[in-house]
C-alpha positions in Angstrom: 91.4 166.0 18.1 90.1 167.7 20.9 87.1 164.7 20.9 89.5 162.8 23.2 89.1 165.6 25.9 85.9 166.0 25.6 84.9 162.2 25.8 87.7 162.5 29.1 85.7 165.1 30.9 82.4 163.7 29.9 83.2 160.5 31.6 84.1 162.2 34.3 80.7 163.8 34.8 77.6 161.8 35.5 75.3 161.9 32.4 71.9 163.3 33.7 69.1 162.8 31.3 68.2 166.2 32.5 71.2 167.5 30.4 69.4 166.7 27.3 71.6 163.8 26.1 70.0 161.2 27.0 68.7 160.9 23.3 
């Protein structure tokens, strides 16, 4: 499962509303 890796990466990257993933 690569989900764990993705979550780890996202956690390290600052989530910005500009990314379009703000929901």
